[in-house]
C-alpha positions in Angstrom: 19.8 -4.5 -25.7 19.9 -6.9 -22.7 16.8 -6.9 -20.4 17.5 -6.2 -16.8 16.5 -9.3 -14.9 14.4 -8.7 -11.7 14.6 -11.4 -9.0 13.0 -9.5 -6.2 10.5 -6.6 -6.8 11.9 -3.2 -6.7 8.5 -1.8 -6.6 7.3 -4.0 -3.3 4.2 -2.7 -1.6 4.3 -5.3 1.1 4.1 -9.0 1.2 0.5 -9.5 1.8 -1.4 -9.6 -1.5 -5.0 -10.2 -2.5 -6.3 -11.7 -5.7 -8.5 -9.4 -7.7 -10.0 -10.3 -11.2 -10.4 -7.3 -13.7 -11.2 -6.8 -17.2 -8.9 -4.7 -19.5 -8.8 -3.9 -23.2 -6.6 -5.8 -25.4 -4.5 -2.9 -25.9 -3.7 -2.5 -22.2 -3.0 -6.3 -22.0 -0.6 -5.9 -24.9 1.3 -3.1 -23.2 1.3 -4.7 -19.8 3.0 -7.8 -21.6 5.6 -5.5 -23.2 6.5 -4.0 -19.9 6.9 -7.3 -18.4 9.2 -8.5 -21.1 11.4 -5.4 -20.7 12.6 -7.0 -17.7 12.1 -3.9 -15.5 9.1 -5.6 -13.6 9.0 -9.1 -12.1 5.6 -9.7 -13.5 2.3 -7.9 -14.6 0.9 -7.9 -11.1 3.8 -5.8 -10.0 3.1 -3.3 -12.6 -0.6 -3.1 -11.9 0.3 -2.5 -8.2 2.6 0.3 -9.1 0.1 1.8 -11.5 -2.6 1.8 -9.0 -0.4 3.1 -6.0 0.6 6.0 -8.2 -3.0 6.8 -9.1 -4.1 6.6 -5.5 -1.1 8.8 -4.6 -2.4 11.3 -6.8 -6.0 11.3 -5.6 -4.6 11.7 -1.9 -2.4 14.7 -3.2 -5.5 16.2 -4.5 -7.4 15.7 -1.4 -9.9 13.4 -3.0 -8.9 10.4 -0.5 -7.7 10.4 2.9 -3.9 9.6 3.0 -2.5 6.4 4.4 -0.8 6.9 7.8 2.8 6.7 7.9 4.7 4.3 10.4 5.8 7.2 12.3 2.1 8.5 12.6 0.9 5.1 13.9 3.8 5.0 16.4 2.9 8.3 17.7 -0.8 7.4 18.2 0.2 4.3 20.1 2.7 6.3 22.3 -0.2 8.8 23.0 -2.5 6.0 23.9 -0.2 4.9 26.6 -0.3 8.2 28.2 -4.0 8.7 28.4 -5.5 9.1 32.0 -6.9 6.1 33.7 -10.7 6.4 34.3 -12.2 5.2 37.6 -15.4 3.0 37.7 -18.0 3.7 40.3 -17.0 0.3 42.1 -13.5 1.6 42.4 -12.0 -0.5 39.7 -9.7 1.2 37.3 -10.0 0.9 33.4 -7.1 1.7 31.2 -8.0 3.1 27.9 
């Protein structure tokens, strides 16, 4: 069996990453290394990111976490802000919200 080579992550969650130090059981570490060697993932960090994202997705689906806004929702909020009325200040100056 030939392992699939991964040059760029197929499970990318954005380019900005932060380092986090965790402790895991020897069993989990062994399984992560096996998954990495399969060639399906670029590295262990990618596997952990995917697993955590799926776990968070389940919590969001259960209503235990507020879901992340989609790009469409963010764009809609920006568009709505552009059309808010202008407030007038006592001195006659205008402030745009």
